[in-house]
N, C-alpha and C positions, 0 to 999 in steps of 0.2 A: 503494501500499500504505500502510495506517495501522496504527498500534498504539495501543488503548484499554485505558489502565490505570484499575481500579476499586478504590476504598479500600474499607476494612471497612466502614464505614457504609453505602456502597452495596450491600453484601450482606449486609446483617444480619437482612432478614426477607423474607416473601412478596411485599409491595408494594415493596420496595427492588429484589428481583429482578425483579419485573415492569417497573419503570422502566428497569433496565439493560437488558433484552431488548429493549425498545421502542428506545432509543437505538442499540443494536448494528444491529437489523435496519434502522432508519433511515439507518445510514451507507451514503452511497452507493458506496464502495471495493469492487472486485471481490476485494480481499485484506485480511482484516481478522485481526490479532492480537490476543485479549484476553487482557490480563494480570490476574489476579485474587489481591487480597490475602485474607487470612483475614478470616473474618465479625468485625465490631467486639467486641472483648472477647475473643476466642478465643485469640489471641497470649499475652495477659495470664495466662489461665487455664493454658496449656501451660507459660507460664514458672514458674507456681504448681506444676504438677504436676511438672516436671523438677526443682525444688527439693525436692520431698516424695517423689521416686520410690523411696528407699530404706526408707519405711515405709509404713503403710497410709493415710497422709492423701491419697495420691494415687488412692485408688481411687473417693474420693466425687468429685474433680475428673473423673475419668474419665466417670464415670456421666453426670454433669451435661452434660459436652462431648457425649457420644454421645446423650442425649435430645433435646438441642436441635437437633442436626443431623436425627436421625431425624423429629422432629416438624415440621421446616421441609420434609423432603421430603414428608411427608404433607400438608401445606398446598399445596406445589405439585403434588399429585396426579402424582408420578413414576412410572412403570410399575416392576414390580420388576426387571426387568433393569438398570434405571437406578439402583436402590437397592442391587444388589450390590456394586459397586465402592466404595461409601462404607462398607458393612458389613465388607467385606475390610479397609479401610483402620483401620477401629476394632480389628479382629483381630490386626492386624499391631501397632498400638499397644500393644495388652494385652498381646503377647508381650515386647515391648520393656521395658514396665513390670516384668513377673515376672522377665524373666531379669537386668534390672538388680538387682532387689531379691535375687535369688538370689546374685548375684555380690557384692553389697554394694558395688558400684563404678559410679560415674557419672561416665564421662569428659565432656570437652568435645564428642566426636564424638556421644556418646549424646544430648547436650542438643540438638544441633544436628537430629539424628534427630527428635526429640520436637517441637521448636520447628516444624519443616517442616510438620507435619501439618494444620496451619490453612489453608494454601494448598492443598494436596493436596484437603481436603475441600470447601472453597468452590468450587473450579475444578470438580470432578465433578459436584456439583450445579447449578452454573451451565450447564456444557456440556449435562448432560441436560435442563435444563429448554428451554434455547435449541434443542437437537434436536428437540423437539416442535413447534417452528415452522419452522426451516429448518435443512437440513443441517449440522451441527457437528462437528468434530474436536476431542477431548480429546488434550492433548499433554504429555508430562511434562518439565516443564523441566530435569530433572537429566541427560536425553539431550542436552541442547543447551548448556547453560550449565556449562563446565568452569572450575573454580576452583583456587587453590591448596588447601593444607590447613590454613589459618589459621582453625580452626572459630570460629563468631561473629562474624567480620569478615573473610570469605574474599574473595580479589581475583581477578576474573574473568579468564581467560587467553585473550586475543582470538583467537591463531591457531588454537586448538583448536576455540574457538566457530565461527570462520569455516569451518573443517572440517567442523563438524557442521549448519551450516545449511542445507545442499543438502537435507536431509531435510524441512525445513519447506517449500521450495519445491516438492517433491514432493506434500506434502499438499494445496497450494494447488490443483493439476490437478484436484482432485477436490471441494473443499470450499472455500466462500468464507471461512468462518468457523473460527479455530482458537482453542479455549479452552487457555489454560497458567498457570502459577504464577509471581507474584512471589516474590522474597525468597531462593528457595532455587536451589541447583546441586548439583554433586557434583565431588570431586576426581578426579584422574586414576586412583584405584583404584576408582572408583564410590561413594565414600563420601560421602553427604548432607552440604551444607555450608548456612550462612546467609551472607547478604550484609551483615548488620548494620543500623544504623538508616538507616530511609529505602530498606530494600532493593528492596521492589516498584517503587518508582518508578525504581530503578536498572536492575532487569530490565527494566522497559520500554524505557528507553533501551539497554540491550544488544541487546535484540531490534530495536529501530529502526535502531541502527546496523547491524548484521550484514545486515539485509534492506534498508538503503538506503531506509527509509521517508519518505514526503513529510512525514509529521506524526505526532506523538506527543501523544495526548490523554490528559491526567490528570483523572479523573473523581472529584470529592470532594463534600462537603456546604457548601461555601462557594461565592460567586459570584467563584471565580478568586482571584488574590492580591489581597489587601485592603489599605489604608493603615495597618492595625493589626489585631489580634488581636480579632475581632468579640465573643469571649466576654469582652474587657475593656472593648472602646470600643463600643457598640451602633451609634454612627454611622460606624464604618469605611467606606470606599467602594471600590468595585472599581477596579482598576488596569487601564485597558484594554489596554495593551501597555508591556513591559518589557524591557529589555537582559538577556543573559544574565549578564553582569558584576553588573548590579544585582539580579537576582533571587539569584545567588549569595552576594553580599553578605547580602542580606537573610537568607538562609538561616544564613550564619556567625554572625550577630548574634543568632539565636535565633526568628526569624518560623518559623512552622509552613507552610512552602511547601517546596518541591522541595529534596532533597539536593543539595549541592554537585557530587558525583558524577554526578547525574543530568544536572545542566546542562553539565557538562564533556562529558560523552559526546557530547550532543546537539550542543554547540557544534562539537565537532570533525569532526561530519559536516554540519553545516548544516542541521540538522532543525529545523522548527517545532516549539516545544511548545505548547499549548493547555491552560490548566486550566481546567474547569468544573464546574458543579453539576449533580448528578445530579437532584436534586429540583427544579431551575429550568433545564431543558436548553434553554430557549428563549432564555436570557440569553447574551451573548457570550463572558462569561469574561474571561480574559486570556491574550494572546498573548506568548511569550517569543521576542525576536527578535535578530540580530545589532545592528540598528541601530532607534532608533526616534525620531521627532521630537518626542514629547510629553515634558514635564518630568517627573519622578517624584519624588514624595516620600512617604516612609512612616515609620512609627515603630514600632520593635520594641524587644525587650530580654530580659534574663534575671532571674527574679527571685531567684534565688540563683547565684552563683560563685564561684570559687577565687580569691582574691585574694592574688598574690603579688609580692613585689618583689624584683628580683634586687641583688646586691651593686654592680652598675654604676652611677654616676651620674655626671652633667656639669652642674655648677651646680645650678640649681633643676631640671633634669631627671632623672627616673629611668625604670626600665624595668619594664615590667609583663608577666608571661606570660599571653598569651592563655588565656582558659579552656579551649579546647578542644586546647590543646597545638600547634596549627599554627603560631605565630609569636610573637615578641616585639615589641612595639609600644612606640614613645616615648610616655610620658603626662608631665603635668605637675601641680603642686600635690598632690604624693602627701603622704598624711598616714601616719604608721607605725602599726603595730600592729592593723591590719584584715585579716583572714584570710578573712571570708564577707562579701559584700556582693550589691548588685544593680547591673544594668545598663540603662541608658536610650539608645536609639539613634536618631538623626534620620539617614534615608538619603535620598541625593538628589544632583542633578547639581550640582556647583559648592560641595560643602559639607565637602568633603574636605581634604586637604593642598593649603594655599595658597587654601583658600577661607574664606569666612566662617563656617563652622559653629561654631567654637569660640566667636564671639561670641553666635551664635544660642543656643547652650546656655546659656552664663553668663548672658545676659539672662533666661532662663526659669528659670534655677534660682535667680536673685536674686529674681525675683518671687515665688517660693515660699520663700524664706528658708532655701534648702538649700544647704550647702557642698559641693561635690563632693569625692569623695575623690580623683578623677582624671579628667582629661579627655584622650581621645586619638581620633587620626582616622586613617582611611584614604583611600582614591582617592575613595569615594563616600560616605562616613558620617562623621559625629562621634559619639562615644560618652561618657557620663559614667559614672563609678561612683559609686553614691551608698549610704547606708545602708539596709538592707533595709526598714524601716518606712516608708520615704519612696517606694518605688517604684511602688507602685499609683497615688498621687497624681501622682507627676512624670510617669509615662508618659501618663496622662490629658490632663494640662495641656499636654504637648508636642503630642499630636495637636490639641487644641482651638486651640491658638496657630498652630501651623504649618500645618496642615492643614484643618481643618474651619472654623471660623467667626468666631474672634475677631480674632486679629491685631493686639492693641495692643501696639506698639513702644516702648520708652523712647525719650525725645525727642533723647538723645544717642547713640542705637544707629547703626551703619552698615549692620543688618542689613535686607535686602529680603526679606520674606517670600513666598514662591510665591502666586499668585492662585488662588482656587478653581477 
């Protein structure tokens, strides 16, 4: 049994859905769960709609969303009976908009109901198109993924999900392919919820864990996990294999890879995760494993972070609150009065605590004549906090020196840069 999750860019138009259909049908497994994200840009529009739902600004957004999906169904040449569920979804969304506007009250629960429509729409369209090629069943994830009632960041309830998952196994007796939604669930009262950032990947891991899948495939628009963001660094390379811990480190430090929750859920069950490119499906992508023999080095960072110093200090050491609120980390050479900055991180084996990562980072920033505001490390990374104006230059140079081509080391440096 395999889980295939497709991101928004993989479901954005006619050509993309054709590619996705080909990938699914070529999968050899006899049991396939397809987890669909909303089409690219749709969730952003639904967020705008939810923010303007109390006035008529939301009407134009609604029309644009409806027209986009109806045009896509026309391009896919879906039969009338396949279009009706999508039309019913838009009628439901219209009722929510008008009802909320009438009451002049938009709760967090209402926002989650609205935001979940993107996945419901894309999954309906994908399931209908797939069903024209091979028997496919559409599944409402809200009937399986039970969460708490923390709207916007709902937490899955594992025991309730296990109790519901038997319904999926029954479907597999008559259908090889099931299409469902990422990102959404429902609380124990049946109220729709959303799983927060990275929710669709998380959904794939939840289904994979509950069904004891052999593999979770994450299909996106890059050739797996790269050594840097390809939008920033054109010569970023694909990492062939990476450990769960290293992938989670990259995600925490700002890389556009899987959410740490996704990785943790797969790690708990020992499930292989593969990250691949929908538009270059012949490429191997990246495998995420418990262990890997290859050395992993990558560069990431955040262009804007909240920079806070606690009152605790020991000599020249101080403490920096991690930007995502998950931890406090010891840092050195902290300058006062900086509240917004950027981070650049080098992630790799042997670079963190007890390794030579600090020396690497100091050497590179010195070449650029940049004085770091702080440098701190974890088990698999060293991270520098720098002024925002230097971020783009520093992260590109870090990649060139440590990963790509140059590797010119100061004569007095103890650093041994990784080989290409």
